[in-house]
C-alpha positions as a Markdown table, in Angstrom:
| # | Residue | x | y | z |
|---|---|---|---|---|
| 1 | Met | -49.4 | -20.2 | 21.1 |
| 2 | Ala | -53.6 | -19.7 | 20.4 |
| 3 | Gln | -53.5 | -22.1 | 23.5 |
| 4 | Gln | -51.2 | -19.8 | 25.5 |
| 5 | Asn | -52.9 | -16.7 | 24.5 |
| 6 | Glu | -56.7 | -18.4 | 25.6 |
| 7 | Arg | -55.3 | -19.1 | 29.1 |
| 8 | Leu | -53.8 | -15.5 | 29.4 |
| 9 | Val | -57.3 | -14.2 | 28.3 |
| 10 | Glu | -58.7 | -16.3 | 31.2 |
| 11 | Glu | -56.3 | -15.3 | 33.7 |
| 12 | Ile | -56.9 | -11.4 | 33.0 |
| 13 | Asn | -60.5 | -12.1 | 33.1 |
| 14 | Gln | -60.6 | -13.8 | 36.4 |
| 15 | Ala | -58.4 | -11.3 | 38.0 |
| 16 | Glu | -60.7 | -8.2 | 36.8 |
| 17 | Tyr | -63.9 | -10.3 | 38.1 |
| 18 | Leu | -62.2 | -10.7 | 41.6 |
| 19 | Gln | -61.1 | -7.3 | 41.7 |
| 20 | Glu | -64.6 | -6.1 | 41.0 |
| 21 | Ile | -65.9 | -8.6 | 43.8 |
| 22 | Cys | -63.3 | -6.8 | 46.3 |
| 23 | Leu | -63.9 | -3.4 | 45.3 |
| 24 | Glu | -67.7 | -3.9 | 46.0 |
| 25 | Thr | -67.1 | -5.6 | 49.1 |
| 26 | Pro | -64.1 | -4.7 | 50.4 |
| 27 | Gln | -64.0 | -6.7 | 53.6 |
| 28 | Ile | -63.7 | -10.2 | 54.8 |
| 29 | Thr | -64.1 | -12.0 | 57.9 |
| 30 | Ile | -61.7 | -14.7 | 58.4 |
| 31 | Gly | -60.9 | -16.9 | 61.0 |
| 32 | Thr | -57.4 | -18.1 | 62.1 |
| 33 | Gln | -56.0 | -20.1 | 64.9 |
| 34 | Cys | -55.7 | -16.9 | 66.6 |
| 35 | Gly | -59.0 | -16.1 | 66.6 |
| 36 | Ile | -61.4 | -14.4 | 64.0 |
| 37 | Gly | -60.1 | -10.9 | 62.2 |
| 38 | Met | -62.1 | -8.6 | 60.0 |
| 39 | Tyr | -59.6 | -8.0 | 56.6 |
| 40 | Glu | -59.5 | -4.9 | 54.2 |
| 41 | Phe | -58.4 | -5.3 | 50.7 |
| 42 | Lys | -55.4 | -3.7 | 49.5 |
| 43 | Ser | -54.0 | -5.6 | 45.9 |
| 44 | Ile | -54.5 | -8.5 | 43.5 |
| 45 | Gly | -51.3 | -9.8 | 42.0 |
| 46 | Tyr | -49.1 | -12.9 | 40.9 |
| 47 | Arg | -46.9 | -14.8 | 43.1 |
| 48 | Asp | -45.2 | -17.8 | 41.8 |
| 49 | Ser | -47.3 | -17.7 | 39.0 |
| 50 | Glu | -50.5 | -17.8 | 40.6 |
| 51 | Leu | -53.2 | -15.2 | 41.3 |
| 52 | Ile | -53.1 | -13.9 | 44.7 |
| 53 | Leu | -55.2 | -11.3 | 46.6 |
| 54 | Glu | -53.8 | -9.1 | 49.7 |
| 55 | Phe | -55.7 | -7.9 | 52.5 |
| 56 | Lys | -54.5 | -6.1 | 55.6 |
| 57 | Leu | -56.2 | -7.0 | 59.3 |
| 58 | Val | -58.6 | -4.4 | 60.3 |
| 59 | Met | -57.8 | -3.1 | 63.8 |
| 60 | Asp | -60.4 | -2.0 | 65.9 |
| 61 | Thr | -61.7 | -2.4 | 69.8 |
| 62 | Lys | -65.0 | -4.2 | 68.6 |
| 63 | Arg | -62.7 | -7.4 | 67.6 |
| 64 | Ser | -60.7 | -8.5 | 70.5 |
| 65 | Asp | -58.5 | -10.9 | 68.6 |
| 66 | Cys | -57.2 | -8.4 | 66.1 |
| 67 | Glu | -54.0 | -7.3 | 68.7 |
| 68 | Arg | -53.5 | -11.6 | 69.2 |
| 69 | Ile | -53.6 | -12.2 | 65.1 |
| 70 | Ala | -51.2 | -9.4 | 64.5 |
| 71 | Tyr | -48.8 | -10.1 | 67.1 |
| 72 | Asn | -48.7 | -13.9 | 66.2 |
| 73 | Leu | -49.3 | -14.1 | 62.4 |
| 74 | Gly | -49.2 | -10.6 | 61.3 |
| 75 | Asp | -51.4 | -8.1 | 59.6 |
| 76 | Arg | -51.5 | -9.2 | 56.1 |
| 77 | Cys | -53.3 | -12.0 | 54.7 |
| 78 | Val | -52.8 | -13.4 | 51.4 |
| 79 | Leu | -55.3 | -15.8 | 49.9 |
| 80 | Thr | -55.4 | -17.5 | 46.6 |
| 81 | Ala | -57.8 | -16.8 | 44.2 |
| 82 | Ala | -59.4 | -20.2 | 45.3 |
| 83 | Gln | -58.9 | -19.5 | 49.0 |
| 84 | Phe | -60.8 | -16.0 | 48.4 |
| 85 | Leu | -63.6 | -17.3 | 46.4 |
| 86 | Tyr | -64.2 | -20.5 | 49.4 |
| 87 | Ala | -64.1 | -17.4 | 52.1 |
| 88 | Tyr | -66.3 | -15.3 | 50.1 |
| 89 | Glu | -69.1 | -18.1 | 49.4 |
| 90 | Tyr | -68.9 | -19.2 | 53.2 |
| 91 | His | -69.4 | -15.2 | 54.2 |
| 92 | Ala | -72.4 | -15.0 | 51.5 |
| 93 | Phe | -74.0 | -18.1 | 53.1 |
| 94 | Ala | -73.8 | -17.6 | 56.8 |
């Protein structure tokens, strides 16, 4: 029981940390098979017992790929915590 409680506290801390990052820098650039799109943070939650972050595609005229991304992939992007941190780290070093 104590181990379960520790795991839960760790997950809550991780979720709070990730949400703070997303609130500080709510937009992230993601390369897809349809082009490069800018996404804006919308929510954080769980799916199949895994922490996920949901982003919405930013539709603007500066990014010519956004129409193609929206048509082929939709206007939402769901990332696991690990995927988000990888993209965030890559963006930070670019």
